[in-house]
N, C-alpha and C positions, 0 to 999 in steps of 0.2 A: 528359389531364394527364400520364400516364406517357410518352407520346411526346414531350411538351415537355421533360420532365426528361431523357430520353435524349438528345435533340438538344442541350440545353444542356450536358450533360456531355461530349458529343462535341466541341462547339466549344471548351469550356474546355481539353480535352486538346490539341486542335490548336493553340491559342494558347499552350499551356504555362502556363496560369493556375493557380496554386496558392494555397490559403488561407493566411493568416498562421498560423505554427506554433502560437502560443498560442491563437488563436481555434479552430483545428482541435482542439487538446487539449480545450478547453471543450466543444465540440460532441460529441466522442467520449465524454467523461466523462459528459455529460448523458444521452446515449443509453444508455450502459452503466448509469447509475443508474436510468433508467426500466425497463430490462430486469430489473435486480436487484430493484426494488420489486415487479414482477409475479411474480418467481420466489419471493420470500420475503414474500408479502403477509400482513399481520398477521391477517387473518380466517382464514387457514389455519395460523397459528403459535400453538401452545398452550404452556402451562406445567404440564403434568400428569404428566410423567415425565422421567427423565434423558435419554432419547432425544430428547425435545422440546428440551431444553437443548443437546444436541449440534448440532441443526439451527441454533439461534441462534449457536453457536460457529462453525459453518461459514459463516454469513452474515458474521460478524465477520472471519474469515480471508479471505473473498473481498474484503471492503473493504480489508484490508491489501494483498492482491495487486494490486487495481486501482490503488491509490495508488502502490504500488511501481513498477508498470510505467510510470507517468508519468515516473519518473526515468530509465527506459531511453532516453528521447529524448536525454538528455545525452551518451550514448555517441557518436552520429554527429556531434552539434554540436561536441563537444570535439575529436574527431579532425580535423574540418574546420578548426578554429581553430589547431591545433598548429603549422603552418608559420609563421604570423604570430608566435606566442609564441616559438618558437625563434629566429626572425630578430631579434626585439627583444632577446632575451636575449644572443645571440651578438655583436650589435653594441653591446651595453651601452647601449641606448636607455633602457630602464626595468627596474627589478628585477622578478622574477617575481610578487611579491605584488600589484603594481599591476595586473596582468592577471587574476589569479585571484580576488582578493577582490571587485572590483566585480561580476563576473559572478555570484558567489554572493549578494551582497547584493541585487542587482536581481532575482534569482529568487525571493526570499522573498515579496514581495507577490503575485506570480503564483501561487505555491504556496498561499498563504493563501486566495486566491479559489477555486482548484481544490478544495481540501478543504472549503471552505464549501459549494460547489455539491454535492459528494458527500454530506456529512453532513446538510445541511438538506433534501435531497431524499429521503434514505433513512431517517433516524432514526425518525421517528414512523410512517412508512408500513409499515416492517418490524415495528415494535412493540417496540422496545427499552424499557428501563426509563424511564418518563415522569418524568424528573427533569432539570431544566435544567442542574444542575451536572454530571451525568454526560454530558449532551450536549456541553458545552464541553470536558470532559475527553477525550471521544472525538475531538473536533476537534483538540485539542492533540496527542494521541498520533498521529493520522494525519498531522498536519503534520510532526512530528519524524521519522516513518518516511519520508515523502517526501524530507525533507532528507537523511536517511541514504542513501537510494537514489541521490539525485542525486550526493552526494559519492562514493559507492562507484563509480558508473559513470564519473564524471570521473577518478577515480584509475586505473581499469582502462584508460580511453582514453589517459591519459598514459603508462602503462607499456607498453601495446601499440603505440601510435603509428601503427598501421594499422587499417583497418576490419575486415580479416579476423581478425587476432589479437585485437583488442578484442572482436569479436562472439563469438569462441570462448570467451574468458575470461569475458565477461559472461554467456553461457549457462550456463557451469559454475558461476559464482557464484550464479545464480538457483536452479539445482538444489540446491546445497549449502544455501542459505538456506531453501528450502522444505522440504527433507528434514529439516533439523535445527532447524526453527523451533518444534517442539513440537506441531504440529497434524497434519501428514501422518503423522509418527511421534510418538507420545506419549513423554514422558520415560521411562516405564517400559519402552518397547519398544526404546529406543536401546541398542546394545551398549556395554559399559563402556569399550572402547577408542575409542569415538566420542563420549564424553561431553564431551571438550574442545571438539568442534565445536558441541555444544549450548550450552555456556556462553559461547562467543565469538560466537555468532550474534546479530546485532542484531535479527533478526526474532523470535527467541525472547522477548526482553525486551518487544518491542512486542506480541506475541501474548498473553503473560501479563498485561501491563498492561491491554489492552483487554478481555479476558475477565473479569478480576477487577473491573474498573470496571462491567461489566454484571451479573455474576452475584452480586455482593454488594449489589445494589440491592434496594429494598423489594418489588418484584414477584416476587422469587425467594426470599423469606424464609419462605414457608409450608413446613410439614413434611408430607411424604407419609405415608400410612399405613404402618405397619411400619418406620418410620425415626425416628431421633432427631436428625437434623441437617437444616438447611434445604436445599431443593432446589438452590439455587445452589451451595452448598458441595459437594453430592453430584455435581453436574455437573462442577465443577472437579476433584474427586478422580478421577472416572471417566476423565479425559483427562490426568491427570498435571500439571495446572496448579497454581500456588500458590493457597492458599486464604485468603490475607490480603494486603493491600497492603503492599509493602516498598519 
């Protein structure tokens, strides 16, 4: 069986056969979701301490990162399309919005399916709060994060105009988003002169929203011994997240 797969892969490369970009994303996302499910399996995930809650927060952060990296594909696709865009603009064929808006609108259904695949494969297997309302809230939050990432990388590609410059700025943007998103560095650990980056980071708002959605759920409302507040609130405070929906 392995020899057949190797030979099939070799022939596909020789014939320059590549899978459709959208189908390829679904396949990669499904494989990544299965790996995530085994890494954060609910039978090994507990709700007995703040440290257990931080592991759940890590799983939520990983979900945000996985969905954000799907938007990175827009970088190369936008750079490839730029010559056509500038040709139409310079020759006054069509106004710019007729080129940009349709690509954004047509991407929304694809994004919806991508996020559905991720959320419905991982939510109950990881063991998040068993509330269908919170499940759909998580789906909506990841959908908005994906749209934000797609728009950000389209903007970077439009400003850079070449793959080299766009990739450099795209990598820098990812580092800034992750560093100032509120998980890698908690709000309490960010220096005062970098707080402006924390407040303008879209990942920060997504991270806070998705952890508040989870840790204010019913399964996190029990109070630990020697404590006066619910476990979910204690987890949020330990990482500098908001403790109420805003």
